[in-house]
N, C-alpha and C positions, 0 to 999 in steps of 0.2 A: 500532594505532599510527598517528599522523598527523604529517606534517611541517608546521611552521608558519613564517611569516615574522615580521619585526618588526611589532609591533602598529601602529606609527605610520608608518614609511617604507616598509613592505611589501617589505623587502629580505631576501634570504637571508643570514644572518649565519653566518660560519664560525668566528669567534672563540669558543672554549670558555672560559667564565669559571669554571665549577665543575662537577665530576663527582661524582655521589653515587648509590649504589644502581643503577648501570648507566645512569643518565640524564645527559644533557649539558645544562647551562645555558649558553645563548649570550647574550653581551652585545653590544648595539648601543651603541657609544660615542657615536654622534650623538644618539640618542634617550634614552640613559641608562636603559635597561631591560634586564632579564635574563629569559629565558624558556626553558622546556624545549622542545627539538625534536631528534628526534621525541618525542612524548608520547602517553600514553593518551588516547583519546577520552573524552568525558563518560560514554558507556555503559560503556567499559572501566574507567573510574575507579570507577564504582559497583560493578562486580564485584570489583575489587581491594579496595575498602573493606569489602565483605562478607566477603572472605577474610582481612582484616587485613593486607593487603600495601600499602596506600596511605600508610602512615605516619600520624602523629598519634594522638590518643586515640580509643578506641572510643566509640560513641554512649552506651553505658551509663555511662561516666565523667561525662558531662555531666548525668546525672540526680542527681548529687551536687553540693552547693553548697560553695564555698570561702569562707573569711572574707576572703581577699585580694580575691576577685571581688566580694564584697559591698561592701567599702570602695571599690574602684575604680569600681563601678557608681554608688554614691552620689556620688562625685567627678564623674563624667561627667554625671550628672543635674543637678548644680549648674551645670555649664557650660551645659547645654541650657537651663536656666531663665533664663539671662541673655538668651536670645533668644526663647524660647517657654515658656508656662506653661498648665497645665490645658487640654490640647488632645489631639487624636488623634496617637498616636505609633506608628509601625511599625518594629519591629526585624527586620532580615533576617539570618538565621542566628543565632538566639538561643540555641542550645544547649539547656541545661536551663531557661532562662527566668528566671534570677535577676535580671537587669537589668530584665526586664519587670515583675516583682513590685515591685521597688523604685520604678520609674517610676510604677506604679499608686498606690503608697502616697504618692508625692509629687504626686499630683493629675492625672497623665496618664491618658488612655484608651488602653491598649496593644493592639496587634495584632502578629501574628507571621507571618513568611514563612519556612518551614523546609523544606529539601529532603529531610532525613532523616525517613522516615515514623515511626519509633519516637519521635523527639523531638517531631515535630509532634503526634502523638497525645497524648503526655504533656502538652504545653503546653495543648492544647485540652481534654482530658478531666480532667486532674488539677489544672491551674492555672486552668481556666475562663477562658482568654484566647482570643479569636477568632483562629484560625490557619488558614493554607492551606499544603498540602504541595506546593509548587512551587519551581522554580528561580528565582534572582534575576532572570534575564533574561526570564521568562515575562510577557509584557504582559497576559495574561488575569487575572493575580492581582488579587483584590478588585474585579473589574469596573471600574466607572467611579469608584469611591471614590478620593478624593485625601486626602493627609495633611498635617498641619501640620509634623510632624517625621518624618524617616526616618533611622534610625541603624543602623550595622553596625560590628562590631569584627573586625579581622583577616580580613575576607571577601575583600579584594582579591587576596590570594595565591592563592585557590582558583578564581577565575573563569576559565573557559575563554574566555569572550567578554565582556571588560570593557566594550567600547564599547556593545554591545547592553544590557548590564545597567545601565550608568549612564544611557543614554538612557531606559530604563524608569523609573529612579528619578526623573529629571527630569519625566517624564510623570505620575508618581504624586504629585508635590508640588503643593500648592496654590501659587498665584502668590506668596504671601507666606511660603511654607514654607521650612524649612531642612533640608539634608542634612548630617548630622554623622557622620563615620566615623573610625575608627582604623586605622592601618596602620604598617608599618615603612619605613625608608629604606635597606634593605639593598643596593639597586643604587647607592647613593651612597658606600658605604664600601669600604675596601681589603680584600684577602684576609687581611691580618694580623689585622684585627678579626673577620673571618668565621671564622678558625680558632679564635678564642676561643669563638664560638658552638658550633663543633664539627660542626654539620650545618644544612642548609637545608630538611630534610624533603621531599626529592624522593621520589616524584612528586606528593605531596599539594599542594605549593606549585608551581603551574605558572608564575607570574609573580612577579618581584621588581621593585618600583617605586622610583624616585628621586623626590625632590621635584619635579624638572623634569617627569618623565613623568606624575606625578599631575596637575600643573597643565595639561599638554597634554590629558589625559583629561577634565578638567573643561571645558576650552575646547570640545572636540568635543561634549560632552554638553549644552552650553547652560547651564553653571553658572559662577558666579564665586565666588572665594574671599573670605570675610569676614575670617577670621583663622585662625591655626594655632597649636597648642601643641606644643612639642618636649619630650620626656622621654627622656634617655639611659638605656639599659638596661645600660650598662657597670658601674655600681656593684654591682648585684645579681648580674651574671654573675661578677664578680671574687670576691664573697663565696661564691657557689656553688662556684667552683673551689677556693677556699681551704678550704672546709669539706668538700669531697667526699672527702677522705682520712680523715675521721672515720668511726667504725664506723656511725653512724646517718645521717650526712650532713645536709644541709639541704634539706628538701622545701619548695619554693616554694608548693605548693598543698595545704593541709590541708583535708580535705573532710568533710562530714557529710550524711547523707540527710535530705531534707525531703519534705513533702507539701503544697505549695501555700501555705505561709505564711512569714512572716519571723521566726518564733521559733525560729531554728536553735539547736540545743544544742551550740554550739562549746565545746570545752574551753579552759581558760586558756592552755595551751601553743599551741593553734591560733590563739587570738586574738593572742597575743604575736608569733608568727611572721608571721601575716597582717598585723598592724599594721606591723611592721618592713619587710616586703616592700613594702607600700603606701607607707610613708614614703620608702623609697629610690627607688621607681619614680615616684611622682607629686609628691612634696613637696620633696625635697632636691636633685634633679639637673636641674631644668629649665633651668639656666644653663650646662650643659655644651656644648661645641662641637657644632654641628649635623653635623659630618663624622663623628661617632661613631655607632655603631649606636643608633638611637633609635626610639621609637614616637612617632607624630605624630597629633594629633587635628585634623582639618580641619573647619572650619565653613563651609558654602557655601550659596548660594541661586541661584535662577534669575536669569539675566541680564535686566536691565531691558528690553532690546530684544526678548527672547523674550516677556516678559509683555505688552509693548505690541502685539506682533504677534498674540498670542492675543486681546487685547481687540478688535482690528480685525476678526478673523474672527468 
């Protein structure tokens, strides 16, 4: 275990915001960030993951594809194509690779950076996508190659060293490239809404960010915000709660096994549930207040000053 300070002001925070599974989430009210301290080291987290004690889904579950994930991936690819098309795209933490396959079908040349060896091998050997089995903050990944697009989803929660990782992302971007990522705003919301979520997945989630703290991370990393998309997760959470008393409940993620293609044999029920989930998550709730628990898609690029400095060098 290791004790850590606030990521931005480097102060010891005593205010305990959320306790779960024996771990204490501390909130820095000045920097609007929540983090676990003490927390498992990266090495200890790998051991906990292998033992199934780190929370979250096991790696084997990511080798199945969901219809919801398919629809959401297509939606994000359409956003990316507003800024870049038919170019090199790196996904960090791709899970089972469903987004990568869809981006490839849409004209991108996909690459993957995956810390889990089982998933990395699957994407490389089964999906035939160039993959490296490294952490997000490893500056040696893909050597001197730079990318037009770097994308990651829900990765920010898991990063032990967000500053180092985002500096690495900036370095791996071409000067006209874009970094696009999805994360939540859970450090912005009250405990009332967090109780609706029920859990924060400690210790798997070592950081919870607010919009303010994400912007500060971008500033430190030499990135500037182009635009952002807010999508409240409240509607789908309320429906899940309402239906949880039924015998079979409402499963947000209906999945099917695949082998490197997009011809998934989803059942009609899976498609209906997946479509409704996607509709509530991405289509109908973008205008909800930003103070509610939301997922946010950030579109960023290198700061022009940084690009000019590189040109001078």
